[in-house]
N, C-alpha and C positions, 0 to 999 in steps of 0.2 A: 649556127648548129648544126654538125654534121649529124650523120643519121645515128651512128653510135651513141655520137652525147642525148641525141633526142629518145633512144632508147632509156638511158640512165635514168633520166630525169624524168621519165614517163614510170619506171619502178620504184625512185626515191618517192615521187608524190604519192603513188599507188600505196603503197607498205607507210609511208607515212600518214597517211590518211586512215588509213586500218589501225594502226598503233594509236590515233587520236581520237578513235571511235566513230568516227566521220565515215558516213555510208556518200559516196560520189558516184552522180551517174557518169556516164561517156561523155554527155557535152558539159559537164561541170570538170571534167580533168581536161578536155580540150580546151577549153576558156582559159583553166589556169597556167594551163603551158603558153597557151598562144599571148596570157599577159606575159610571161615570164619570158620569152624571146621578144616581146615588144621593151620589155623594161631594158634587156642587155643591149637591145639597136640602138635607143635613146639612149643609155648611159653612153655610150661610146662619144656623143658629140654634145650632151647637156647635164653628165653630171649627177645624176640622180640619187645615187647612192657610191659609196666607195667601196663598195662590195662589187670586183667587175667576174668573175668566174658564177655562170650558172650554176652549178651547182652548188657553191657557196650561196648567192640567191635562194635556192628553193629551201637549204635547210633556215638560211639566216631571214629570209624575208616570208617566202610562202608558207613552210610547213609553223612558223614563227607567229603567223597570223590568221592561218588556220587554228592552233591550238584555242586561238580567241573564241572561235563561233560560239562552242556550247553556250556562254553568259549573253552573247544578243541572240538565246532563240525564239524569245518572247517579244522583241524589239520590234516597236513597228515603224519609228521617226527615227533614224541615227546621222548623227553628224561627227563626223570626220575631222577634227580641228590639227593644223598644221600636217595636211594631208600627205604632201610631200610625193613620191609615187605610187600611194595609193595602200599605206600599208597602214593600217588593217585594213580601209574602206571599203578598195576595190576586190580585195578578197571577200569580205562578208556579203557585197554585193552579186559576186557571180556564184555564191554558195545561195543566197538567197533568192536569186530568181528562180532555182528550182526550188529549193525546200520552203520557202517561206516568200511567198511572192508578191503580198501585201507589203514587205518591209521596203522603205524607199531609204534610199545611202546616200546623204551631200556629204561634198569634201570641199574644204578650205584651206588655201595657203595665199600667201601672199607673193609668193613666187610667179610669175606667168611664163615661163619655162615648164613650172613644174603642174602648173592646171593645164596648157596645152596638151600635156603629155596625157594629163586623165582623160582630158575632152577626147582626144585621138582613143584612147582603150574603149570608151563608153561608145563612139560608135563603130572604132573594128569589131566589136564583140556584140554591139546588138542591145548594150544594156539600157533597158529603157526604165531601170529602177535608180538608176544613177544623177544625183544634180551635182555641176563643178562650180565654185565660185572663186576668182581671186580676189581676195579682201582680207583687212585684218578682221579677224574672228570679234575685236571690240564693237569694231563697226558695223556686223551684220544683223540685218536686218530678215524677220521672215513671217510669212501667213499664218505659220501653224509651227511653233515650238516642237523641240524633239523629247523624246522619252529616254533617250540615251545621247549622252554626248562622249566621245573617246578621242583618245588620243596614243601616240606611239612617241617616246622619246620626243614631246614636242616643248615642255615647259615644265619648271616646278608645280608641284598640283596647286598650291596657296594662287599664282597665276595662272595658272589653268581655268579655276573658279573662277577668278576674279574677272578674267577677262572673256567669259564666254556663261554666265551663272544667267546672263538674262536671255538665253534662246532657251534655256532647259522648262520643259513645262511642271505642273503643278505635278507632284509624285514622280518625278522622272530623277534619272542616276547619271553618276558620271562613271565613267570605266576606264580609268587610266591602265595603260600597258606600262608596267617598269621591269629594271633586271632586278637587282638588288630590293629587298624588300627597304622602302627609304622611308625609315623611322624620325629622321630628323624631318622629311616634308610635312609627314604626318601630323606630327607636332606642331608645325606651324599652320596648320590650316586657319581661312579664317572663320571668325565665331559664325556660329549659325550652320557648321557644316559637319557632317564627322562621317569617319569611317565605317561601315556597315557590314565589310566582311574585305578580308586581304585574302586573296587564293593564291598559292605557289601554284606555278604551271610547269610540265615538264615537253619540251619538244624535242621529239625524233629526231636523234644526228646531231642534238645541241648542248655541249657542255656549260651550261654557263643557268644562270638562276634567271628566273621569269615570273613574275606576278601580276596578277590581275588586283587594283585598286577600287574599290566599290566607293563612293561617296552619294550621299543624299543630305538633303536638307535637315538640320535638328529638328525635332519636335519635342513639347512640354512631357507626351506620354513618353518617348524614349530619347532621356537628355544623352547629351555627349561622356563617356564616361573615360 
């Protein structure tokens, strides 16, 4: 990327973060730009995303993922399922390294070229709060379960829950990133689970619907409605 495009991307990131109400320090901003550069570079060979232009990656990927950060503000141990190129997991990890140092972010994908990319990003950006797994999520076993499990464009909600519920800590929640509000998917949730919130998101520069779907285990005192 040339100097002009770098300057444009820096401005887009700074203005986008400001519009989202996120205070990013210089290191966070630089790491996000470095991540974007790595994504663009690797994408030419490994096809990590169908979006090719860095300016579009900034809006559709970085700012789209930064928009969800407030939902994770109190999370300690996060799993990003079907992490792909690291969205939102790597963006959360970059933010958390400075803003919430206790947070650990794990990412899992079945595709080795994608987890190789994530491992490279972790190394180059010096992210000690990141773990990367190459596996099917239904086969993953971990010593400490996750208080938040998330995904972006991974699977239908019912599959997302059925495949990864064994990894969710007691009292934990799923936070699924979706486009249009998925009413049909919500209606097909497995027994014992309930949506606690559907939160619309506004992504700077993106003219498309975005929603966060929060899902928890049902309880007798808070039944599914």
